[in-house]
C-alpha positions in Angstrom: 0.0 -0.1 -0.3 1.5 3.3 -1.1 0.5 7.1 0.3 -0.1 7.7 -3.3 -2.7 5.1 -3.2 -4.3 6.3 -0.1 -4.4 10.0 -1.4 -6.7 8.9 -4.0 -8.8 6.9 -1.7 -9.4 9.8 0.1 -10.0 12.2 -2.9 -13.2 9.4 -3.9 -14.3 10.1 -0.4 -14.2 13.8 -1.2 -16.0 13.5 -4.1 -18.5 10.9 -2.8 -19.6 13.4 -0.2 -19.8 15.9 -2.2 -22.4 14.2 -4.4 -24.2 13.3 -0.8 -24.1 16.8 -0.4 -25.3 18.1 -3.6 -28.1 15.7 -3.3 -29.2 17.1 0.0 -29.1 20.4 -1.5 -31.6 19.4 -4.1 -33.6 18.2 -1.4 -33.6 20.9 0.3 -34.4 23.3 -2.1 -37.6 21.5 -3.2 -38.8 20.9 0.4 -41.9 22.8 -0.7 -41.8 21.3 -4.7 -45.5 19.7 -4.9 -44.6 16.1 -5.8 -41.5 16.1 -5.5 -39.3 13.2 -4.9 -36.3 12.6 -2.4 -33.3 11.7 -3.6 -31.3 9.9 -1.1 -27.6 8.5 -1.6 -25.9 5.1 -1.3 -22.3 4.5 -0.9 -20.3 1.9 -2.7 -16.3 0.6 -1.9 -14.3 0.1 -4.3 -11.3 -3.0 -4.5 -8.2 -2.6 -6.2 -6.7 -5.5 -5.1 -7.3 -7.4 -2.0 -6.5 -10.6 -0.2 -5.9 -12.5 3.0 -2.7 -10.9 3.3 -2.8 -7.7 1.6 -5.3 -4.9 0.9 -4.9 -2.2 -1.4 -7.7 0.9 -1.1 -10.0 1.5 -3.9 -11.9 4.3 -2.2 -15.8 4.6 -2.7 -18.3 5.8 -5.0 -21.7 7.6 -4.3 -25.2 6.7 -6.8 -28.6 8.4 -6.2 -31.3 6.6 -4.8 -34.7 7.7 -5.9 -37.5 7.6 -3.5 -40.4 7.9 -6.1 -42.3 5.3 -4.0 -42.2 7.2 -0.8 -45.7 9.3 -0.6 -45.7 13.2 0.2 -48.1 14.9 2.8 -51.7 15.4 1.1 -52.9 18.8 2.2 -55.8 20.8 1.0 -56.1 23.3 -1.9 -58.8 25.9 -2.6 -59.1 24.6 -6.8 -61.5 21.9 -7.8 -58.7 20.6 -10.4 -55.8 20.1 -7.8 -55.5 16.2 -7.5 -53.4 14.0 -5.6 -52.8 10.2 -5.4 -53.7 8.4 -2.3 -51.9 5.2 -2.8 -49.6 3.9 -5.3 -49.5 5.6 -9.1 -48.5 7.9 -11.1 -50.2 10.5 -13.8 -50.0 10.4 -17.1 -48.9 13.6 -18.7 -47.6 14.8 -22.1 -44.5 17.1 -22.1 -45.3 21.1 -23.2 -46.0 21.2 -26.9 -42.8 22.3 -28.8 -44.1 24.9 -30.9 -43.0 28.2 -31.9 -46.0 29.9 -30.1 -46.3 27.2 -27.6 -50.2 26.5 -28.2 -51.2 23.2 -27.8 -53.6 22.2 -30.8 -53.8 18.6 -30.2 -51.6 17.4 -32.7 -48.3 18.8 -32.0 -47.8 17.0 -28.7 -45.0 14.5 -28.8 -45.8 10.9 -28.5 -44.3 10.4 -25.7 -45.7 9.9 -22.4 -44.5 11.0 -19.0 -45.5 10.6 -15.2 -45.9 12.6 -12.6 -47.1 13.3 -8.7 -47.3 16.7 -9.3 -51.4 17.7 -9.4 -51.8 21.2 -9.5 -53.8 21.0 -12.5 -56.0 24.0 -13.8 -57.6 24.7 -17.1 -55.5 26.9 -19.2 -57.1 29.1 -21.7 -57.3 26.3 -24.3 -59.4 24.0 -22.0 -56.1 21.8 -21.0 -55.7 20.6 -17.8 -52.0 21.5 -17.0 -49.7 21.6 -13.9 -47.6 23.8 -12.5 -44.7 22.3 -14.7 -46.8 22.6 -17.7 -47.3 18.9 -18.5 -50.9 18.3 -19.9 -52.7 15.5 -17.9 -54.3 12.7 -19.8 -57.2 10.4 -19.3 -59.7 8.7 -21.4 -63.1 9.8 -23.3 -66.4 8.6 -21.7 -69.6 9.0 -23.3 -71.5 11.2 -21.3 -75.1 9.3 -22.3 -74.2 5.7 -21.5 -70.7 6.1 -19.0 -69.2 3.6 -21.5 -65.1 4.8 -21.2 -63.0 4.5 -24.2 -59.9 2.8 -22.4 -58.5 0.9 -25.5 -54.6 0.5 -25.5 -53.2 3.9 -26.4 -56.7 6.1 -26.4 -55.4 8.4 -23.3 -54.9 11.8 -24.4 -54.6 15.3 -23.2 -57.7 16.2 -21.2 -59.5 19.4 -23.0 -62.9 20.9 -21.6 -64.5 21.6 -25.6 -68.3 20.8 -24.4 -69.2 24.4 -23.1 -72.6 24.3 -23.7 -75.1 21.5 -22.7 -77.9 21.3 -25.3 -81.9 21.2 -24.1 -83.8 18.1 -23.4 -87.6 17.9 -24.2 -89.6 16.9 -21.4 -91.0 13.4 -22.4 -92.5 12.8 -18.9 -94.4 14.6 -16.0 -94.9 12.7 -12.4 -97.5 13.5 -10.0 -97.4 12.0 -6.6 -100.3 14.0 -4.5 -103.5 12.6 -1.9 -107.3 14.1 -3.2 -108.6 14.3 0.1 -111.6 11.9 0.1 -114.3 14.3 2.2 -113.9 17.0 -0.2 -116.7 19.2 -1.4 -118.6 18.0 -4.3 -118.0 20.7 -7.5 -120.8 19.3 -9.2 -121.6 20.8 -12.3 -120.2 24.6 -11.0 -116.7 24.2 -13.2 -113.6 23.8 -12.2 -113.0 26.5 -9.4 -111.3 24.7 -6.4 -109.0 23.1 -5.4 -106.1 25.1 -6.9 -104.5 23.6 -9.7 -101.1 22.0 -9.1 -98.5 22.9 -11.9 -94.8 22.1 -12.7 -92.5 23.0 -15.3 -91.6 21.6 -18.6 -88.9 22.1 -21.7 -89.7 21.8 -25.6 -86.9 20.4 -27.6 -85.9 24.2 -28.3 -85.3 24.4 -24.2 -88.0 26.7 -24.1 -89.9 26.4 -20.4 -93.7 25.9 -20.1 -96.1 25.5 -17.6 -98.1 22.3 -17.0 -101.4 22.3 -15.0 -103.4 19.9 -13.6 -106.3 20.7 -12.0 -108.7 18.3 -10.2 -112.8 18.3 -9.1 -114.8 16.2 -7.2 -117.8 15.2 -9.2 -121.4 14.1 -7.9 -121.9 10.8 -9.4 -119.6 9.1 -7.0 -117.6 10.1 -4.0 -114.9 8.2 -5.5 -114.7 9.6 -8.8 -112.8 13.1 -9.7 -112.6 15.0 -13.1 -109.8 16.2 -14.1 -107.9 18.4 -16.6 -104.6 19.5 -18.1 -102.9 22.5 -19.4 -99.7 23.4 -20.9 -98.7 27.4 -21.6 -97.8 27.9 -24.9 -99.3 25.3 -26.7 -100.8 25.9 -30.2 -103.3 22.9 -30.6 -106.5 23.4 -28.9 -107.6 25.7 -26.3 -109.8 23.3 -24.9 -107.7 21.9 -21.6 -107.3 17.8 -21.5 -110.3 16.3 -19.4 -109.8 13.0 -18.0 -111.6 11.1 -15.2 -110.1 8.8 -12.2 -111.7 6.8 -10.2 -110.3 5.6 -7.3 -110.8 2.1 -5.8 -113.1 1.6 -2.3 -111.6 -2.0 -1.4 -114.3 -4.0 -2.6 -115.5 -3.4 -6.0 -113.4 -4.9 -8.9 -112.1 -2.6 -11.2 -114.0 -3.7 -14.0 -117.5 -2.5 -11.8 -115.8 0.7 -11.0 -114.8 1.8 -14.3 -118.3 0.9 -15.8 -120.1 2.8 -13.2 -117.5 5.8 -14.1 -118.8 5.5 -17.9 -115.3 3.8 -19.3 -115.1 -0.1 -19.8 -113.3 -1.9 -17.5 -112.2 -5.7 -17.7 -110.0 -6.1 -15.0 -111.2 -8.4 -11.9 -108.6 -7.5 -9.1 -110.1 -5.2 -6.4 -108.0 -2.3 -5.9 -106.9 -0.8 -2.3 -109.4 1.7 -1.1 -107.9 4.8 -1.9 -106.0 3.8 -4.6 -106.5 4.6 -8.4 -108.3 1.9 -10.1 -109.7 3.2 -13.6 -108.2 6.6 -15.8 -110.0 7.2 -19.3 -111.6 10.4 -20.8 -114.4 12.6 -19.0 -117.4 11.6 -18.9 -119.8 14.3 -17.1 -118.3 17.4 -17.2 -119.4 21.1 -15.7 -121.3 22.6 -18.8 -118.8 25.7 -18.5 -115.9 23.5 -19.1 -117.5 21.5 -21.6 -117.7 24.7 -23.8 -114.1 25.6 -23.1 -113.9 28.1 -20.6 -110.8 28.6 -18.9 -109.8 26.0 -15.9 -109.1 28.7 -13.9 -109.7 32.3 -15.0 -107.5 34.5 -12.9 -104.4 32.1 -13.9 -102.2 31.9 -17.0 -102.4 28.0 -16.5 -105.8 28.9 -18.3 -104.5 29.1 -21.8 -102.9 26.8 -24.4 -103.6 23.0 -24.3 -103.2 20.0 -26.8 -105.5 16.8 -27.6 -105.2 13.7 -25.2 -105.5 10.3 -26.5 -105.9 7.3 -24.5 -104.5 3.8 -25.2 -107.6 1.8 -26.4 -110.1 4.2 -27.2 -111.1 5.3 -23.5 -111.3 2.4 -21.4 -108.8 1.5 -19.1 -105.2 0.8 -21.1 -104.2 -2.5 -21.5 -101.2 -2.1 -19.2 -104.1 -1.1 -16.4 -105.3 -4.7 -16.4 -103.4 -5.8 -13.4 -102.5 -4.3 -10.2 -99.9 -2.5 -10.2 -99.1 -1.6 -13.6 -98.7 2.4 -14.9 -101.3 4.3 -14.6 -100.5 7.2 -17.2 -101.8 8.9 -19.9 -100.2 10.0 -23.5 -100.6 13.9 -24.7 -99.3 15.2 -27.9 -98.6 18.9 -27.6 -98.0 20.8 -30.2 -95.2 24.1 -28.7 -94.1 26.6 -30.3 -95.7 29.3 -33.1 -98.7 28.6 -35.0 -96.7 28.4 -38.5 -94.1 26.6 -36.9 -94.9 24.0 -34.6 -93.0 21.3 -32.3 -94.3 18.0 -31.7 -94.4 17.8 -27.8 -95.3 14.4 -26.8 -95.5 14.1 -22.6 -96.6 11.2 -20.8 -98.8 12.1 -17.5 -97.7 9.6 -14.5 -99.9 9.1 -11.7 -98.4 6.0 -10.1 -99.9 2.4 -10.3 -103.2 0.9 -10.6 -104.0 -0.6 -7.1 -100.6 0.9 -5.2 -100.3 3.7 -3.4 -97.1 5.1 -5.3 -98.7 8.1 -7.1 -102.3 9.5 -7.0 -104.3 8.8 -4.0 -107.5 9.6 -2.3 -107.0 9.4 1.6 -108.7 11.6 3.8 -107.0 15.1 4.5 -108.4 18.4 4.4 -106.8 19.6 1.0 -105.2 18.5 -1.9 -101.7 17.3 -0.3 -98.9 17.4 -3.1 -95.9 15.5 -2.4 -94.4 16.4 -5.5 -95.1 17.1 -9.3 -91.7 17.0 -11.6 -91.0 16.5 -15.2 -87.7 15.2 -16.9 -86.0 17.6 -19.7 -83.5 20.1 -19.4 -83.1 23.8 -20.3 -79.7 25.0 -22.4 -76.7 25.4 -19.7 -73.6 26.9 -20.2 -70.5 25.4 -18.9 -69.6 26.8 -14.9 -67.1 23.8 -13.4 -65.1 21.1 -13.5 -65.6 18.0 -10.9 -63.2 15.0 -10.5 -64.5 12.5 -8.0 -62.3 9.4 -6.4 -62.4 7.3 -9.4 -60.9 9.9 -11.8 -64.2 10.5 -13.4 -64.0 13.8 -14.8 -67.6 16.0 -14.9 -68.1 19.1 -16.4 -71.1 21.2 -14.4 -73.5 23.6 -16.3 -75.8 26.1 -15.0 -78.8 23.8 -16.1 -77.8 21.7 -13.4 -76.3 19.1 -15.1 -73.6 17.5 -14.2 -71.7 15.2 -17.4 -68.8 13.0 -16.9 -66.8 13.1 -20.3 -63.4 12.0 -19.0 -61.6 9.2 -16.8 -58.1 9.8 -15.6 -56.2 6.5 -15.6 -53.4 5.8 -12.8 -50.1 4.7 -14.5 -48.2 1.9 -11.8 -44.7 0.8 -12.4 -42.8 -2.6 -11.5 -40.0 -0.6 -10.3 -41.0 2.5 -10.2 -37.5 4.0 -8.2 -35.8 3.2 -11.8 -37.8 5.6 -13.4 -35.7 8.4 -15.5 -35.9 11.7 -13.0 -36.9 15.0 -15.4 -37.5 18.3 -14.7 -41.0 19.6 -13.2 -41.5 16.8 -10.8 -41.8 14.1 -13.9 -40.8 11.0 -14.9 -40.2 8.6 -18.5 -40.3 4.9 -18.3 -36.8 2.9 -18.6 -35.9 -0.3 -19.2 -35.0 -0.9 -15.6 -38.5 0.6 -14.9 -40.7 -1.5 -16.6 -43.8 0.0 -19.1 -46.8 1.8 -17.3 -49.4 -0.3 -16.5 -52.6 2.1 -16.7 -56.0 0.9 -15.0 -59.3 2.8 -13.3 -58.3 4.5 -9.7 -59.3 2.0 -6.8 -58.7 -0.9 -8.9 -55.8 -3.4 -10.0 -53.8 -2.0 -6.8 -53.7 1.5 -8.0 -54.5 4.5 -5.6 -57.6 6.8 -5.1 -57.7 10.8 -6.7 -58.5 12.8 -4.5 -59.6 16.5 -6.0 -59.2 19.9 -4.2 -55.8 18.0 -2.7 -52.1 18.5 -3.3 -49.2 16.0 -2.5 -46.4 17.9 -1.2 -42.9 17.2 -1.1 -41.4 14.1 0.8 -38.0 16.0 1.9 -38.2 15.5 5.5 -36.0 18.7 6.7 -35.0 17.1 10.1 -33.6 13.6 8.8 -31.5 16.2 5.7 -29.9 18.1 8.6 -28.7 15.0 10.2 -27.6 13.9 7.0 -25.7 17.2 6.1 -24.1 17.2 9.5 -22.8 13.4 8.9 -21.5 14.2 5.3 -19.7 17.5 6.6 -18.1 15.6 9.0 -17.0 12.6 6.9 -15.6 15.2 4.2 -13.6 17.1 6.8 -12.0 13.3 7.4 -11.3 12.4 4.2 -9.5 16.1 3.9 -7.6 15.1 7.0 -6.5 12.1 5.4 -5.5 14.1 2.5 -3.0 16.7 4.4 -1.6 13.8 6.6 -0.9 12.3 3.4 0.9 15.5 1.9 2.6 15.9 5.3 4.1 12.0 5.1 4.8 12.8 1.5 7.0 16.1 2.2 8.8 14.2 5.1 10.1 11.4 2.5 10.8 14.4 0.0 12.8 16.3 2.7 14.9 12.7 3.1 15.8 12.3 -0.2 17.2 15.8 -0.2 
């Protein structure tokens, strides 16, 4: 062993500790960088020549140890598109497009995919979800009507919000859940003056809102029989409201007998429970004023614009009503719009089920008790915000109350994530040592869940870094002391020679 060998060994020690201090410096500098992953240092000894009786000093080399699997603390964020992965995996992203203007068009992204835990995503001026380092979040497209995810291999692409308008949907069904008071005074032939009508809003195919109204009249022919009329404001068809009759069960008579007594035709032999619907059909005995087309309620806008009603089997109980529990509905085809340009608007009014207390009933009460009167259909809506759930589903929220899922964010997993190649902006690229990315939905196949409005902080622990820094400083000083000693010994030899 020579002094020169010990000198070079000490120099390798200085170099190794310099590398360690450099890694510590980078960790401390990025202690508050979102999604940053700590780089530790491993030391390996170098052997020049070694046996039982002889050892030639070889030195040491420092190599980086990437802590890509060590998660950082999750903290709350005020931005709804901020994302953090709770568990294993990475977001798959694209690098910023390299064009003269920097504009992302969807065609100038490179083919390479990158991976990151940095989730401070926001919607940029082109509708893309981009994090603070400029990487574009990728996801699968989702059919907003069926919920089917297009997760074919290679189908993940940068997520761009372009669906800024939600088209209107015409109403096709209006459902009434209410109780008519069995003891309510009989109106006879005085017209539809009381009780007050029940109303709901419906939408046409253009997104215009119309008011649908149903008013009931307790007839004098049978205490379990009510006449009713439906009007729809904005219809261009007949102005006379659609009249129909509802008969409720008495607990002992068959459906057929109750329908016949009301002037209709019934064929079912089941006995509807008292207070439940037994028959719905065209109105028979109407107030004279109503038959002439007088408004339902002269003081209300509900009195104008109705269509013509149709029944499934020429006024008899619809075929679906011949058994208990089948739907009690009336289908009416309105024309909505201008007289010169009418728009067909078929609406089914659903009153529950025959023989069941699921919709319209007649029980003891002091007034008409409306539980709900709702219709499907929506008005035109404009984009308001983006929301993301734990499964990575990206929904767009609109001013009309609609929330539609258009994208799903996959989670990328690797067999050896610590072998990923470190890049700028807390991003990584796949290597042969890491293996290829395996994409799966969040909360499946071992992938973590996605937390919206949260961010993953750096996984650097400052106290640990300071401890390692002190150690590296002492070891560096010790190696420098070896060099100083070697220098003194070499100087002594030179003096002897001289």
